[in-house]
Every structure is written in C-alpha cells, then in structure tokens.
KOLTIVEX-770039 format. One record per residue: z, x, y of N, C-alpha, C, O in turn. Coordinates in steps of 0.02 Angstrom, whole numbers, plus 50000, padded with zeros to 5 digits. Layout:
REM residues N
ZXYZXYZXYZXY ...
END
This chain:
REM residues 502
680226075751347680306074951413680716067251423681226066251455 680416063751394680896056551391681626058051356682136055151372 681586061651319682296064751282682836068051337683446067251338 682436071651379683006075351414683006071351464683546072351492 682636065951502682706059951547683406056451514683936055951545 683346055051476684086049451422684656053551428685216051951449 684426059551405685146062751401685586064451473686196065451480 685046064451524685236066151613685666058451629686226057551653 685216054051610685616045351616686336043651591686816041351622 686236046051505686816044151496687536050351519688136049551504 687316054751547687746060751571688026058651649688616059251666 687496056251691687846053151749688166045851733688646043951765 687936042551691688296035651689689056037751656689516034351678 689226042551608689846043451604690246046551669690746044151696 689896052451688690276054751749690636050951794691216052151810 690176044851822690516040151860691296038451846691726036951887 691366039351773692116037451764692546044751760693166044651764 692236050151753692596054951733693046058051783693466062051760 693046056651860693536059051896694086051951910694316050751966 694196048351859694786043451864695276045651877695326051251853 695956043051921696566045451905696816046751827696656043051781 697216052251820697436051851734697106054151700697246053951641 696386057851726695956060951667696306065951631696846067451656 696156069151577696626073251517696486080551560695936082551576 697126083751574697156091051583697096093651510696996090451458 697186100551523697166106351472697876104151451698356102651487 697846104251382698436103251339698406105051258697856104851230 698966106851225698956109651165699066103251113698726103951063 699396098051113699746095451091699656087751137699556087151197 699736081751080699696075551123700236071251090700406071751031 700426068051123701006061951095700706055751075700376052251114 700846054151004700556047250977700356041251029699916037051020 700706041851079700716034051118699926035051145699576030051151 699686041251159699056040051196698356039251145698346041251087 698026037351164697446034651147696536039851162696166040351211 696516041651115695866047151129695166040951120695186035351095 694566044851154694006041751143693706044351090693236041151067 693886051151057693606055051007694056059850976694296064051015 694216060050920694686064750889694176069350830693906066250784 694096074550835693586078350797694006083350728694246088850738 694006080550675694166084550617693866091250605693286091050584 694096096650614693766102650600693586106650670693426103350719 693606112450674693456117650725692946121550722692906126150763 692546120650683691896125350668691336125250712691396120850754 690916127750716690326127350747690026119350772689836117650828 690076115750720690036108250738690416105550773690276102850826 691016105850741691676101950783691716103950861691606100350909 691916110450857692136112950923691496110950964691656107651013 690966111750960690366110450999690306104651033690196103351092 690446098950949690516091850986691126087951028691176082651059 691476092651013692196092251064692116093751133692226088951170 691936099351163691856101251206691346095751247691486093051301 690696094651207690156091751230690396083451252690136080151297 690946081251208691356074651230691596073951280691546068851314 691956080051296692466080751350692106081951423692296079751477 691556086051409691206087151464690786079551481690596078951539 690646074951443690306068851452691026064251487690916059351522 691716066351474691996062551496692496058451458692896054251478 692356060651399692796057551334693576061051339693656067051352 694026057251328694656060351302694606063451244694476059251201 694656070051214694546071651164694956077151144695156081151187 695136077951072695466079951040695136083550972694666080850942 695446090350948695146093050887695636096350850696036100550873 695586094350789696056095250731695656100850691695096100550665 696236107250694695976112550644696466116150617696896119050651 696436116050549696996119650509696956126750497697386129450462 696556129750519696656136450505696916141350554696916147450551 697126137750595697646143050659697186146450712697446149150761 696526146550702696006149950730695276145150720694996143350668 695096143850797694506141550792693676143350780693626149350789 693226141450768692636143650739692566142050664692056143950636 692926139350635692736138350553692706145450520692936151050532 692266142350469691856148350422691656155550460691836161450461 690986149750501690596155650528690916160150564690716165850552 691346159950604691706163750669692236166950623692366172450646 692656165450559693196168650549692846173350484692996179350481 692376170350434692276173250361691636173850352691386175750299 691196171950419690476170350403689976174450426689896180450417 689646170650456689066173550522689376179250552689216185150543 689896176850594690256182250621690116190350597689696194750607 690826189150555690826195750527690496199450492690606205350481 689956195450469689526199050404689026201050466688756206550464 688906197150514688306202650571688696208950596688376214150593 689246209250616689536215150640689546219750573689436225450592 689616219550523689416222650452688846225650459688746231650464 688346219850458687696222350450687516226250504687306231650484 687516225950565687426230450619687686236150626687316239550661 688276239650606688666244150582688486248750536688496254850540 688276244650485688166248950421687406251550419687176256350388 687056246750465686276248650474686236254550509685796258650497 686816255650567686776261150607686936267550583686696272750607 687456267250522687796272850493687076274350440686726279350446 686966269350394686256272050351685656275350395685316279150362 685446274550468685036277650511685196283450521684796288050515 685926284450542686126289750551686046295050497685906300850510 686146292650435686236297150378685426299150363685276304750344 684956294150374684316294650330683796296150387683346299950370 683796293950445683246295050493683496296750549683016297250587 684006297950577684096299550630683746307950642683496309650695 683786311450591683416317450599682686318250611682426323350633 682356312150593681606311550602681576310550675681116312750710 682066307350695681916305750775682096311450821681966310350880 682366317750806682456321750834683336321950855683516325950899 683736318450828684316317950810684796320550736684816318750677 685146325550777685476329950707686096331250720686396332950771 686276329850656687066330250665687396329350581687026329450532 687956328550578688156326150514688826320650515689336322150547 688786315050483688996308350476689496306450438689346307150378 690116303850448690276301550393690626294850406690856293350461 690646290950352691116285050361691726283050373692186285450340 691826278750417692646276850422692626270150429692546266150476 692756269950360692706260550344693156258050375692936252950401 693946259350394694436255750403694216254950485694446249850511 693886258250517693756257550585693276251750590693356247550634 692696251150541692056248350546692316240950528692116235850557 692696241150486693076233850457693516232450514693556226350518 693866235550561694346234450637693766232050685693936227850727 693086234350685692786232150736692436224550730692276220350772 692396224850664692196217050645692766212950650692596207150661 693316213650646693976209650671693946208550732694026202650746 693856212750783694036212850863693336208150886693386205150940 692666207550845692376204650853692346196950843692016192850875 692816196050785693066189450761693556185650825693496180250854 693926189950828694576187850864694486186850946694846183550984 693876190750962693786188951049693286183951043693226180951096 692776181050983692566175251003692926168350980692816163151011 693406168550917693936163950908694136160950989694006155951022 694556168150999694836167151080694466163051123694616157451142 693976166451135693486162551173693266154951175693086152351227 693306151351113693276144751107694006141551125693986136051152 694616144351114695266141151151695106141551215695226136251245 694836146751255694806147451327694246138851347694306134851394 693786138951294693286134351316693636126951322693526122551363 694146127251261694466118851239694826119551325694766114751362 695096124151342695616122551398695256121051464695486116851502 694656124751479694356125351524693976116651528693966113751582 693726113851472693566107551462694096102051451693876096351448 694626102651445695256098751432695146095651375695116089451373 695056100051312695136096851253695706099551230695896105351236 696036093751196696666093351147696586098551098696126097251059 696946105251084697026108751027697486106350978698076106850998 697426104250928697976102650860697856106950814697316107450785 698406110850803698196116150746698686112450684699296111750688 698256110250628698556105850577697916105650531697366108150542 698106102450483697656098950426697626092250453698166089650463 697096088950466696926082850489696976078050440697016081750391 696996072650418697026067550368696846061450411697236059350454 696236058550399696096050750435696626045050385696586044850324 696966042050415697596037350398697246031250419697356026450381 696826029850472696516022350468695816022550517695756026850561 695436018850509695066018550553694966020250628694456021250662 695646020350642695686023350731696266027950716696506029850770 696606030850657696966035650674696986041450616696886040750556 697156047850653697066053950612697726057150637697926058050695 698036058650575698676061650559698516069150553697966070750533 699096075250575699106079750573699756083550558700286081950585 699706088850513700266093150486700116099750488699626102050458 700556103350526700466110950533700846113450582701446112250588 700386118350632700846122550663701156118650721701706119450746 700556112850740700916110350811701406104550790701676101250833 701506103450722702086098450713701726092450679701126092750665 702006088450668701746082650636701566077250695701986075150734 700916075450695700616072050741700346066150714700276065650653 700176061050757699846054550739699336053650804699536052650861 698786054150788698226052350861697746047550859697206047550830 698076042550903697596035250906697116037150929697186041050977 696426035450909695826035150921695246030450926695226025750888 694806031450967694286024750960693826026250908693656022050865 693556034450913693206036250860693396043350828693636048350855 693186041950760693326048650726692576054450710692016051950712 692646060550698692156064450687692326069350619692816073150623 691976069250567692266073450535691706078050545691106076750549 692046084650548691736090350557692016095850507692076101150539 692226096650435692566100150401692186103750364692466106850319 691706104350369691226112150355690926110550263690646105950234 691186117350246691066118750190691616125550149691926129950177 691576124450091691896130450054691686133850014691206130349996 691656138849979691496143749929691316138449873691756134349866 690756137549831690816134349762690926140549712690726146349710 691446135749668691716140949620691166142449569690646138949569 691256147449524690706147749463690726143849434691296141749422 690086139949400689996134949365690486137349290690506142749262 690816131649274691216131949209691786134349224692216131949188 692046139049273692636142149279692736148949227693276151549214 692246150449208692226157649164692466163249208692886167249185 692266163849262692386168749306692906165349375692756160349408 693516169549382694026167849422693776174349474693536179949461 693966170649543693816175849600694606176849626694986172449648 694716184049617695266185649662695426189849725695956191949748 694636190549749694596192149810694836200249824695086202049878 694726204049776694756211149767694346214449723694046219349744 694276212649663693796216049617693376211149619692826213149638 693386204249604692966197949592693086194349664693636192449684 692476193749698692456192749748692086186649789691496188249783 692106182149816691766178849859691426182549926691406188449943 691206177049952690676180850026691326183750067691226188350106 692036181050058692596180550099692846188850094692866193450136 692996188350031693236194650002692926201150014693186206650023 692076198950014691506203750021691546207150083691366213050087 691836203250143691916206250201692546210950214692656213050271 692866212250175693556216950179693726219650115694266218050092 693336223550082693296227750028693576234150052693276237750092 694256235550024694666243250030694246249550025694486254850045 693656249350000693326253849967692586252249964692356246749950 692186258349981691516256749959691246256749866691146261749830 691186249549848691096250349769690536256049738690056257849772 690616257649696690046260649652689696258949631689246262949618 689626252949611689316247649575689346240449582689636236849543 689066238749628689216231049646688676226049635688146226349668 688776221949595688326216249556688456208749594688966205349592 687926207449623687906200249677687686196049617687266198149577 688026189249611687626183049572687376180749621687726180549672 686836178749623686456176049676686176179349731686506182449773 685346178249732685176182349771684756176449832684156176149846 685296172349858685146168149928685316170949980685536176749976 685286168450030685496172650105686146178350093686126184550095 686726173550079687546178850075687336182550046687326188050074 687116182249993686936187149933686636194749961686946200049962 686106193549977685686199050000686116202350071686306208150074 686216196950127686566201050177687056205950150686956211950155 687586203250122688076206150099688146211350040688626214850025 687486210750010687286216249954687056223850010687196229750002 686726221150056686396226350101686826231250127686766237350133 687446225750147687896230350179688196235050143688386239850176 688346235350072688776239350043688326242950027688466248950034 687636241550002687306246649987686976251650036686736256750011 686946250850097686936255050152687556260050152687496265850172 688156257150128688656262250145688746265950087689126270650096 688516265450024688426270949968688476267849915688526272049870 688486260949887688396256949841687876255649804687356254349833 687896255749733687166253649680687386247649695687986246249698 686816242649706686976235949707686406233549662685816235449664 686686229349623686076224549584686286218249580686846216749561 685676212649604685696207549606685466202749542685006204649505 685796196749531685546195149464685446185149500685906181349515 684976184349502684706180049515684286173449468683766174749438 684586167049467684446163049407683536160549419683116161049374 683436158749471682806158749489682336164549487682546170249478 681726163249495681266168349479681016172249541680506175649536 681386171949606681226174449669681916173949706682406170749687 681866177549762682396179849813682426174949865681926171349867 682846173749907682906170049984683036165249971683076161850022 683166161849916683326154749904682856148949914682276150749925 682966142149913682496137049914682246138049975682596140550019 681676136449985681316133150053680916140550090680666139950146 680896146250058680626151650065679826151250056679626147450011 679466153950083678916156150051678706160350014678756166450020 678426156949964678336162649911678226170049921678616174449901 677516171349961677236175149996677756179750017677736185649997 678206177850053678616181050105679186184150062679416189850069 679356179750021679816181649958679676188549923680056193349918 679166188049904679046193449867678896198849894679036204149866 678526198549962678726204650008679386207150035679466213050048 679806203050043680496203350062680976207349994681376211850005 680796204449923680966207949877680716215549884681176219649891 680066218049883679886224249888680176227249935680406232549915 680286225950004680696229350044681406230850014681616236650020 681746226649986682266227249981682436232949918682926236649919 682126232849884681956236149830681786246149833681996250849800 681326245449886681366249849912681836254649951681736260549964 682396250649968682976251650009683426254749954683826259149971 683386252549883683646254349843684156248949782684516250349734 683936242049816684276237149795683976234949723683396235849706 684376232549691683966231749605683946224049598684336220549631 683516221449557683416214849540683406211749487682976213949449 683816205849459683676203949378683486196649388683926192349383 682866195149402682706188649413682576184549347682416187449295 682656177349350682716174449295683236175549239683156174749178 683806177549274684236180649246684966175149241684896171149286 685436174149212686006170549223686636172849188686706173249127 687186174849245687706175549227688116172149178688186166049182 688396175449131688926168949085689546168949068689856164749034 689836176449105690396179349104690666184549130690186187449154 691136187649141691456193949171691986195749123692396191249114 692076200149097692776204349080693026209749112692606213749133 693666211149122694066216849132694006221549079694066220049019 693866228949108693906233949045694616235049059694976233249105 694766240248984695456245649004695356249149058695756248749105 694976251949060694816257949122694606253049195694296255549242 694786247249193694806244149255694176243049279694146241049337 693476244049238692966241749268692666234749234692966232649185 692276232049251692176225249235691396224549181690926228549183 691426219949149690716220749088690576214249106690966209949085 689976212049147689696206149162689196204249098688826209049086 689116200049066688746194849022688176191849057688256187649102 687546193949035686906190549073686486188949011686456191948958 686136183349032685516180748994684966180849027684936179249086 684516182748995683786182449000683586177048987683576175348927 683326172249042683256164949017682536165149018682356159949046 682126167949005681446169448981681476170048906681356165748864 681676176548900681736180248836682276176948813682256177448752 682816173248831683396169748771683756176348751684106175648701 683756181948776683986188548761684666190448802684596191848862 685356190648772685816193348817685986200548806685816203948758 686406202848867686406208248890687066209248923687406204748947 687176214948922688056215748985687726221749034687156223749019 687996224149080688066228249125688846229549157689266224949159 688926233949173689546237149194689746238049272689336241449302 690196236049305690276235749379690956237749399691356237749352 691196239549457691736240149483691846235749530692416236049552 691406230249562691606225049596690956220649576690376222049562 691376213949581690706208449563690746204349620691286201349626 690226202949674690236197049707689816189049691689226188949675 690066185149696690086179049665689696173049716690056168849743 689026173149727688656168049793688336165549757687806167849737 688656158349734688256153749693688186148449725688046143349694 688276148049811688226143149835688886141049874689386144549866 688916133449929689436132149964689426123649942688936120749918 689946121249954690056112249940690356109749993690616113750033 690386103850003690666100350061691356103050062691446106950015 691886102350101692636104250111692936097550141693056096550200 693046092550082693326085250110694036083550070694256078050054 694326090450059695016089550040695536084950071695466084450132 695916082350052696586078250068696166076450144696416078750195 695596072750148695396069650222695576065750234695816064850290 695546059350168695826053250174695376048250178695436043150211 694736050450131694106046350159694086040250105693676035750109 694656040750044694596035649994695206028950049695136022750047 695576031750078695896027450129695556022350153695586016550134 695146025250206694646021050241694056016950211693846011650235 693756020950140693316017050132692566021550156692026018650150 692606027850181692166030650180691736033050116692046035050067 691176032850114690836032150066690386039750047690126042650094 690336041750000689986050449986689196045949953689096040049937 688766052149954688166050149924688246054849842688716057849816 687626053749826687636057249745687916063149740688256064449690 687836068149795688026075349792688716076149816688916081949815 689046072549834689726072549848689846073349933690426073849952 689316073549981689206073850029689456067450080689246061850066 689786068050120689856062350165689046059250189688596062650213 689036051250172688516047150183688226046750243688686043850271 687806047350286687876046250363687156040950374686736041350329 687046037250421686436035250451686286041750502686566047050515 685496037250530685206041850581685566043050643685306046150690 686286040150646686636040350721687476043950679688076044250691 687126045350640687906050550598688476046250580689056048250574 688276040850573688856035050565688936035850496688496037750458 689636033950478689956033550412689766026350392689406022950429 690036024050333690086018450312690646015750351690586009550352 691056017350377691576014150429691186015550489691116021350507 690936010950520690416012650607690826016650642690496021850638 691436018350682691706021850717691856028850687692006033150728 691846030150634691856035650601691276040050584690866037750545 691176045850607690506050950620690626055850589691196058050596 690106060050542690196065350517689486069950529688916067650530 689636075750536689096081450528689216088350496689686090250462 688656091450515688646099350475688656098850407688306094850376 689126103750376689036106150305689316099750261689176099550201 689636095550285689796091850249689296082950236689476078050203 688736083750272688296079150273687606082650246687556088750237 687126078550236686466081150196686216087050237686596088850282 685626090550231685336095150271685516101950248685896103150201 685206106550286685476114550269686166115050293686326111750342 686596118750264687286121650287687106125750344686906130950317 687066126350389686936129150436687346128850511687346123550543 687696135050539687956133050593687566130050645687786125450681 686956132750650686476129850719686446122650707686556119050755 686306119950651686146114750623686716110050656686596105850700 687386111450627688136108250646688016107750708688006101850726 687926111950754688116112050831687706106550857687936101750888 687026107550840686336102350873686696094350847686746089550884 686896094450779687206085750764687636084650801687556079950839 688286088950804688786086550844688636084350914688966079850940 688016088150951687886086951010687576080651030687616077551082 687226079350972686826071250978687086067150957686926061550978 687576067650910688096062750887688476058350930688516052250933 688896065250979689176061751041688926057951095689106052651119 688436062351108687836058851148687606050151102687546044651130 687546051251052687456043351021687976037551025687876031551026 688686041951025689246037451041689276034751115689636029951129 688906037651158688956035951223688316030551231688216027051281 688076030551196687486024151188686666028751205686196026551237 686716034651177686116039151188685616037151120685846033251079 685136039251113684706038351054684666045551007684246049851024 685156046750942685126051750920684496054650884684236050750845 684186061150890683606062550856683716070750841683876074850884 683576072550760683486080050755683046079750701683116076150651 682516084550716681906086650670682196090950619682296096350645 682346090950564682546094750518682086099550502682276104850477 681416098450515680966102850502680816109150547680426113750536 681356107750616681336112350643681996116950644682106122050678 682256114650612682866120050600682796126050581682586125550524 682856133750599682626138550585683056142950527683676142950532 682886144950498683346149650444683116157050454682526158350459 683586161550456683676167950465683976171550409684546170250390 683616176150382684246181550340684356187950375683876190150407 684876191050375685086195550438685046203850397685396208750411 684606203550353684566210250321684036215650368684076215050429 683596220250343683296223450377682836224350333682906225450273 682206223650370681986220750412682336212650401682536211050345 682386208150454682536202050460682056197350429681466198950434 682196192150400681646187150377681986179750408682546177350400 681506177750440681546170850473680916166250446680406167350414 681266159450480680566155550462680826147250469681396145850451 680416142550493680486137950522679756132850494679166134750491 680006126650478679356122850455679106122850370679516124550327 678606121350356678376122750284678216127550271678096131450317 678126130050195677916134750166677136131550141676896125850138 676886138650125676336135450074676416132250026675916128750019 676806131349984676996127849935677176119749940677036115249901 677646119750023677606111750032677076108350057677026102250049 676616112050093675786110050117675486108450064675146103350066 675536112549993675036112049939675266105149896674846100949878 675986104549881676206097849861676186091449903676316085949879 676006092549972676006085949998675346084850021675246080550063 674826088949994674156086950004673736088450075673186086450092 674236093050112673896095250173673406101450166673476105750122 672886101550216672536106150196672746111750256672956108850306 672726117450260673016121650306672606128950317672396132150268 672526130950384672326139350384672936144050385673476142150408 672866149150363673386153850384673096160850407672566163650392 673656162850452673466167450503674066174550479674586172450454 674036179950483674586184150466674216190650505673626192250515 674996193850522674866201650552675306205450534675896203650530 675086211150521675696215950491675936217250554675586216650604 676696219550556677136224750590676746231650606676626233850662 676566234650542676176240550556675676241150620675576246350652 675446236350631674936235450688675176233250743674816230250782 675716234150754676246230550819676546238050850676956241950827 676276238250891676396244750945677086246150964677306251850962 677476240250984678206241951001678436243250925678696248850923 678436240550869678746242250821678486249350790678906253350771 677786250950786677616258450777678016263850822678246269050799 678056262050888678486266050924679176266450914679556270850936 679316261650881680086262450865680236264150793680806263250771 679666267250746679676269850693680076264050651680596264750619 679726258750657680226253250626679726248150627679676244350676 679276247750569678596243550569678516240950495678016240150461 679046240150483678996234750399679096226150417679546222950445 678516224550390678566218350393677816214450413677306217450432 677896207250404677276203950408677416197250461678006195550467 677036194350488677156189450513676596183250477676036184850458 676816177150474676236172750448676366165950485676926164550507 675876162150492675776157650527675246150650494674656150650476 675776144950496675186140450440675056134050495675486131050528 674296132850495674096129450542673826123150509673636123850451 673796117250536673346110650504672706112850522672516113950580 672296113450459671616113950438671086109750523670706111650567 671396103750503671026096350553671226097050636670766096250676 671816098350658672106099750710672336104350744672436103850804 672476110150706672716116550714673446114550739673526118150788 673826111950734674456109750745674896114650697674876115050635 675356118550749675796123650693676236119850629676606115150645 676186121450571676686117450524677166122250485677576121150441 676956128750521677606132450485677536139850509676996142250524 678026142750513677986151850517678526154150485679046150950475 678376161250464678736164550436678686172450456678166175450470 679196174550456679286181550485679696187550461680306187550469 679356193050428679966197450410679676204450462679176208050457 680096204350500680226210850548680866213150597681366209950581 680946216650637681446219650630682026215050667682626214550657 681536211650721681856206050773681626198850760681546194450803 681526198350683681296191850673681786186050677681536180450670 682416186450687682876180950704682886180550786683156175350805 682716183950828682646183150894681926179550905681826174750941 681436183150862680756179650872680656171950860680356167550891 681076172150795680886164550776680966159050823680586154250823 681426159650862681516156050928680856151750959680796145750970 680456156650968679896156451001679386148950962679146143850987 679406152150890679076147750845679356139250849679036134050861 680096140350834680426134350830680206129350907680166123250899 680086131950968680136128951020679386125551035679286120551070 678816130350995678206128450995678086120850949677866115250963 678376124350883678506117150855678716110450863678456105050850 679516113150900679726106350928679356101450963679506095450958 678776104051006678506101551056677706099951028677256097051060 677696102350965676886098450956676416104050958675856103250935 676596109050980676046115051008675536116550947675716115050891 675006118950956674486120550918674436126950909674626130150958 674186131050851674066139650836673816141650917674046146450947 673396137850939673006139650978673396141951055673266146751090 673946136351067674306134951123674616142651123674576146451171 674946144251058675306152251080674786157251080674856162851103 674186154951049673766162051060673666163351125673526168951145 673746157651166673536158751225674006158551295673946156951354 674516161151249674906160651310675186169051301675356172051250 675156171751385675236179351389675966181851375676436180551413 676016185251322676466189551275676696197351328676216200751343 677406199851353677256204451364676976210651318676936209651258 676786217051344676676222951317677206229351326677426230551382 677376232651280677296230251202677946228851185678456231751202 677846223551148678536218651127678136216351040677556215451022 678876216251005678686214550945678316205650936677936203350893 678666201951003678106195551006677516194751002677236189550985 677206200751020676386200651020676256200650952675646201050942 676566200350903676356200750822676306193150799675806191150770 676846189150814676796181350829676026178550866675666174350840 675886181550922675336178850955674866181450924674426178550955 674526185150880674286188350838673866184550791673276183750777 674706181450767674786178950696674186172250701673676170650671 674616169450761674416163250781673586162850808673206158150798 673466167850838672646168250838672196169050776671686165650775 672306173450717672146171650663672166165350639671606163650618 672626160650633672636155950604672136149450639671896144550610 672096151550713671776144550731671006148550737670586144250726 670686154950750669986156250757669876160350693669286161250679 670376163450648670186166650599670116175050599669976178550551 670286177550678670266185750666670846187150718670926182950762 671186191950718671676193550763671346200350801670826203050781 671726202450857671276205950896671476213950882671036218250886 672076215650867672266221550841672376223950766672636229450756 672186220350718672016221350662671436218950634671306220350575 
END
C-alpha cells in the first residue's frame, strides 16, 4: 500500500508541470537543438513501456529503435509469433487426433503458408499498436541504430536520418540476441540450420527436427513442428529439461508428458558438430557426457537453442565509461543506474531472467526512480511460463532451492485429473504443486503443469507479492468449475495436509 501511495504522489507531482506551454506533441523526429528528459535506446518490451511511462509522467521522451518496427525480439521474432504458431498448431493437432472423440468428424489438412500468414498478421497488428501508443502519449520515435556518444547525447543513424539527441537521462534497453553455437563449429543459415528466428518461418514441415537445447524456446518450437508432423529429437546437455530454476519433480512430469506426445529426448548429451551430407541432410555429431561415447544422428533441420546474450553492439558504452559485469551484462545498482549516474539500463542486457515481463516492470520502476521514487522489484516473484501443452508455469523457490537454503517446508499437490473443469474439457494432464514454509505457512513457491497454467500463475504471483500464506489462498472462494480450483486445493493440501477433492 505504501508503494502504491508513493507512486501516486510521484505521478501527481509530475503532472503539475505536464500541461505547461510547449509540452511535446506527437512527432517522429526531433531536431538536435531540443533537449529530452529521457532517451530510451531500444524499442522492445522494456524500452517501449519505459518510454510510454515516462511520457505519461510528464517527461519529454524519445525512443530510438533500429529494427524499423517496435516491440523488439518479443513481438517480432519471439514471444508473439511463437504463441501464434503454438496456438494454431495445437488446433491442427487436435483436429487430427482429438476432434473425433468429441463428436466432431471430418478431414483436415495443413495449409502452412496461411498459418505463417496468421502469425505475421498478429505481429504487424501488435507492433503497429505500439506506434499508435507512442503517438497517443507523445513519444518521439526515431528509427535508427542508437549510439551513446556522451553522457547526455545519443546519435541515431538509419531510416530517420542522422540525428543527435540531447538528453538529461539515457536508458539502455537493447535486449538480447541469439547466442552462437559454442566454438563456432555450427553456423546458422536460417534455412536448414536455424535459430529460433528461422524456426518461426520454415518453408515446410521437417521430416526430422533435431533441437539443441531443452530449455523453454527449444521445447516450444519443437512442440510446434512436432504437432505439424515432424519427428522431434531434443538434445540437452543437462540431465533435465525446462532450463535452470525449474523444480525437478515438475521437470520429470513435463518430460513424460512431452514424450507421450512423441518428442524424443537425449539428456546428458552434447552436440559437437554438424555436417551437410551429399543427399542434403545433416549428420549431427553427439557425445554422451556420462558414458563418454560418441554417436551420430541424421536430420533434415537443426534448431540451435543454446541461449541468448545481451545485445550491446556499437552502443558506445566504452565511450562514456559504462561498466559491464563479469558476464558481459551492463552493471547496474538497485536504481538501475549504470556506472554513469544519468545512464540507466533494464531488461535482457542486465542481470536477472531474460523475460519480457521482467523488462517491462524494470522499465516502469526505473522511470519512477528517475523522478524521485524508490525502485523495487522482487525477482523471486517474477513468473516463468513454458507455452507447450499443457503449459508449465512457476514462481518462487523450487524444492531444490529450499533444501539448499536450509528452509523447512510443506508440500501440497493436486492433480489436474481431479479437477472438474479439466475433466469436462477432456484435457486433464498435469499437476499443481505448492510449497509453504513449515513454520509460518508463507507461500514460498508454486509450480503448475496445466492447460491454462500461464493464466493461473498470476494468482500465485499476486499471493506471493503480498506475502500470503497457503491458508490465505485456500480460504478464498474460487468459481466452480474452473481450473483455478486446483490451485486452491493444492494450497489446502500444503497448509493442512489434505485436499478436499483428491
């Protein structure tokens, strides 16, 4: 409550001067003589949200983006296009394999060009929507590559011409880029050997898709092409899927679910190279890290998903002395200030999970901090979601985290197979798992495998943000029949040991 009162006070203070004569109007370029309160370099989820928030609080704001479209990786070649393909590929898969059991009969065929076109329509609509919001909030949009040339200047070169922007504050929101394959032994051509970008626009369904990396991106894109008919093999260096931070029980259940859907896994294996054969296929060289044995598998398409790294190319950080941390990220303090006090940084280019919603939150609170607020974000309350089917979502600590930290805890679980709405929908794969402090019952972590886990996790995030106990959620009335009742039942099991409906 204190935080909310403080934010309202900041907004009220700023609005007192927002209506002054000469307040900025909508425009796409700015003369060099004008001075901004804030120039944001990067128009992705963190950057564009920060720019809009700054303008709403009365700051004269510009955003420099080189792509020519706003929204960054997320809207253009990440979150949004992949979710379009995930949704439509799921409908196609259900039409082929499940509709008959629901009393819907007919023959269905894939029209891949139309499916890809639907993806592009979603992207263009949303990116255009951000331009509308910039215009509505009087944010100047400069199309070009932004370079920090001084503590108070940003130079842009590109579609908007050569422009120099004078500014009181600068925010770096340049995001991240695909990490190349370690050692450079596999070169991405975005046709046969693809990154996540190329995997969104394959011209045909692969016969055999090999995915390097069993993290979120690899599993989502592997699911898309698997549903459309490809054989999918995931090669993962670790001994589990889902990436760093996932609870091991949930990871195992997740893997079993995907395996039932036809996805193959090679865990504890490392890809060492890939060769193109005379027949046009690829030979993938793989090493079993436990048995120290080498093998080869053939495929026609290889997807490289080995992570992402901060994008800081030609940004001019050395020119102004902005320091990096030991992992090559922009180093910031708890107010998101870099080593140059009036230059800030948020999102994928700083510490923390590389997630669009994390960048958005940082953008908002960093702007509020510039105006005298007190920035705070609890990274323990930033949710993660894998948009497969069922979806997997989590927030807070895993069992492994709590054991390592020596915290005693209770576990409450509830299977989706006992949830009435899931049974009605004939879609009851999954489980809800809640971890609560053994002494205080405070909610410490929530893991969900469920058809709507990505939507349901929001309730868990809200509960944890406000320090709720498992009992607090268990005593809140949930509508019936809904999938969210499964979360309530798991909370009931965590706080008193027994669920009602299982």
